[in-house]
C-alpha positions in Angstrom: -56.7 18.2 114.0 -59.2 16.6 116.2 -61.9 14.3 114.8 -64.6 16.8 115.7 -62.8 19.6 113.9 -62.1 17.4 110.9 -65.8 16.4 110.7 -66.8 20.1 110.7 -64.2 20.8 108.0 -65.4 17.9 105.8 -69.1 18.9 106.2 -68.2 22.5 105.2 -66.2 21.3 102.2 -69.1 19.1 101.0 -71.5 22.0 101.3 -69.2 24.3 99.5 -68.9 21.8 96.6 -72.7 21.4 96.6 -72.5 17.6 97.0 -76.0 16.5 98.0 -75.3 13.0 99.2 -72.2 11.7 101.0 -71.0 9.8 104.0 -68.1 7.9 105.6 -67.6 4.2 105.3 -65.9 1.8 107.7 -63.7 -0.4 105.5 -61.9 -2.3 108.2 -61.8 -5.9 107.0 -61.7 -4.9 103.3 -58.7 -4.9 101.1 -58.2 -1.3 100.0 -55.6 0.2 97.7 -52.3 1.0 99.5 -50.7 4.4 100.1 -47.1 5.2 99.1 -45.7 3.3 102.1 -47.8 0.2 101.4 -50.4 0.8 104.1 -54.1 0.2 103.7 -56.9 2.6 104.7 -59.5 1.9 107.5 -62.2 4.1 106.0 -63.4 6.1 103.0 -65.5 9.1 102.1 -68.1 8.3 99.5 -70.3 10.7 97.6 -72.8 10.8 94.7 -73.1 13.3 91.9 -76.6 13.2 90.2 -76.8 12.8 86.5 -79.1 14.9 84.3 -82.5 13.2 84.7 -83.7 14.1 81.2 -80.6 12.5 79.7 -81.0 9.4 81.8 -84.6 9.0 80.9 -83.7 9.2 77.2 -81.5 6.0 77.1 -84.1 3.4 77.9 -83.5 2.0 74.4 -79.7 2.4 74.6 -77.0 5.0 75.1 -76.7 8.1 72.9 -74.2 11.0 72.4 -75.9 13.1 75.1 -75.5 10.3 77.7 -71.9 9.7 76.6 -71.1 13.4 77.1 -72.8 13.6 80.4 -71.0 10.4 81.6 -67.7 12.0 80.7 -68.6 15.4 82.3 -69.5 13.8 85.6 -66.5 11.5 85.7 -64.2 14.5 85.1 -66.0 16.4 87.9 -65.7 13.4 90.3 -62.0 13.0 89.6 -61.4 16.7 90.1 -63.3 16.7 93.4 -61.5 13.5 94.6 -58.1 15.0 94.0 -59.0 18.2 95.8 -60.6 16.4 98.7 -57.6 14.1 99.1 -55.3 17.2 99.1 -57.5 18.9 101.7 -57.5 15.8 104.0 -53.7 15.6 103.8 -53.5 19.3 104.7 -55.5 18.4 107.8 -52.8 15.9 108.8 -54.3 12.6 107.6 -53.6 10.1 104.9 -55.7 10.1 101.8 -55.9 8.5 98.4 -58.5 9.2 95.7 -60.2 6.4 93.7 -60.6 7.2 90.0 -64.1 7.2 88.5 -64.9 4.4 86.1 -61.3 3.2 85.7 -60.8 -0.4 84.8 -57.5 -1.6 86.1 -58.1 -5.4 85.8 -59.1 -6.2 82.3 -59.3 -10.0 83.0 -61.8 -9.7 85.8 -63.3 -6.5 84.4 -63.1 -4.3 87.5 -61.2 -1.4 89.1 -59.0 -1.1 92.2 -61.9 -1.1 94.6 -65.7 -1.0 94.1 -67.1 2.5 94.6 -70.4 0.8 95.4 -68.9 -1.0 98.4 -67.8 2.2 100.0 -71.2 3.7 99.2 -73.2 1.0 100.8 -70.9 1.0 103.8 -71.4 4.8 104.1 -75.2 4.4 104.0 -75.8 6.1 100.6 -77.9 3.2 99.2 -78.1 -0.4 98.3 -77.1 -2.5 95.2 -80.1 -3.2 92.9 -80.8 -6.1 90.7 -79.0 -4.1 88.0 -75.8 -4.3 90.0 -75.9 -0.5 90.4 -76.1 1.6 93.6 -79.7 2.8 94.2 -80.3 5.8 96.3 -83.6 7.0 97.8 -83.5 10.5 96.3 -81.7 9.9 93.0 -82.2 6.3 92.2 -79.4 4.9 90.1 -79.0 8.2 88.1 -75.7 9.0 89.8 -72.0 8.6 89.6 -69.9 7.8 92.6 -66.7 9.2 94.1 -64.5 7.7 96.8 -61.5 9.0 98.7 -59.7 6.6 101.2 -58.4 8.0 104.4 -57.3 7.2 108.0 -59.1 10.2 109.5 -61.5 9.2 112.3 -65.1 9.8 111.1 -68.6 8.8 112.2 -69.3 6.0 109.6 -72.5 4.6 108.1 -74.7 3.1 109.2 -74.2 0.7 106.4 -77.1 -0.5 104.3 -77.8 -4.2 104.9 -80.4 -5.2 102.4 -82.1 -4.5 99.1 -85.2 -2.4 98.7 -86.0 -3.4 95.2 -88.9 -5.6 96.3 -90.3 -7.7 93.5 -89.3 -5.3 90.8 -87.6 -6.8 87.7 -87.7 -3.9 85.2 -83.9 -3.8 84.9 -83.7 -7.6 84.3 -86.4 -7.4 81.6 -84.8 -4.5 79.9 -81.2 -5.8 79.8 -80.5 -6.5 76.1 -77.5 -8.8 77.0 -79.5 -10.9 79.4 -76.7 -10.3 81.8 -78.7 -9.7 85.0 -79.4 -12.8 87.1 -82.3 -11.5 89.3 -80.9 -12.1 92.7 -81.6 -9.6 95.5 -78.4 -8.1 96.9 -77.2 -8.4 100.5 -73.7 -7.4 101.9 -71.1 -9.9 100.8 -73.1 -11.3 97.8 -70.5 -11.8 95.0 -71.0 -9.6 92.0 -71.1 -12.7 89.8 -74.4 -13.8 91.6 -76.1 -10.6 90.3 -74.4 -9.9 87.0 -72.8 -11.9 84.2 -70.1 -9.2 83.7 -68.6 -10.9 80.6 -72.0 -11.0 78.9 -72.6 -7.3 79.8 -69.1 -6.3 78.6 -69.4 -8.2 75.3 -72.8 -6.7 74.4 -71.6 -3.2 75.1 -68.5 -3.6 73.0 -70.4 -5.2 70.2 -73.3 -2.7 70.1 -72.1 0.5 71.8 -68.4 0.7 71.0 -68.8 4.2 69.6 -69.5 5.4 73.2 -66.4 5.2 75.3 -65.2 2.1 73.4 -68.1 0.0 74.7 -67.7 0.8 78.4 -71.2 2.4 78.8 -74.8 1.3 78.3 -77.1 2.6 81.0 -80.3 0.9 80.0 -80.7 -1.0 83.4 -80.3 2.4 85.2 -82.6 4.3 82.9 -85.6 2.0 83.6 -85.2 1.8 87.4 -88.4 3.2 89.1 -86.3 5.0 91.7 -84.7 7.0 88.9 -87.9 7.6 87.1 -89.3 9.2 90.2 -86.5 11.8 90.0 -87.8 12.8 86.5 -91.4 13.0 87.7 -90.3 15.4 90.5 -88.3 17.5 88.0 -91.2 17.8 85.6 -94.0 18.2 88.1 
């Protein structure tokens, strides 16, 4: 299949799945997961699934059962879409590998196989906020991300190269763990310069263990002004 034909197929697939925000990321120079033959992938398809804005607005003081259920629902949806997209890409004659949603494969460094957020910024979906979450123009941080690696030739990006958080520090002020360091993101900035991941993880496990064994919180996303704008549009 030619690159033009594949791009048309992919666009049609995204429209059929009603995915509102997606793009392709150039990942050359990044260490990606390997395929079955030990080969890396030069690119990825990244997309965002919006969360329920009323639920997100309701966790500014901490997670609740509605948020935990919504988190699970969207993750299941993302994993299902990723498997189907990867299968479709392979049927088109290209390599593909889905990246699981919210799967921690490195318990020592508290991370997964590859950051969904890296693919998303490279695809132009948004930037990394001071809360260490991806922020999009239309949905703020009230999203979950999906990623499928591929070797199909696609028009990528343009990648986002800076933060648009301005002087806002609402997420920093709201973080009960004091885990956010306040630095503005730029491509290549280490996660550790934005977030004390161990302080974040310890707080969640101590206070919110009943929700996904302490793997979720959401306060720093709930207070983000870009997300709150979504709620205002929904209730206007």
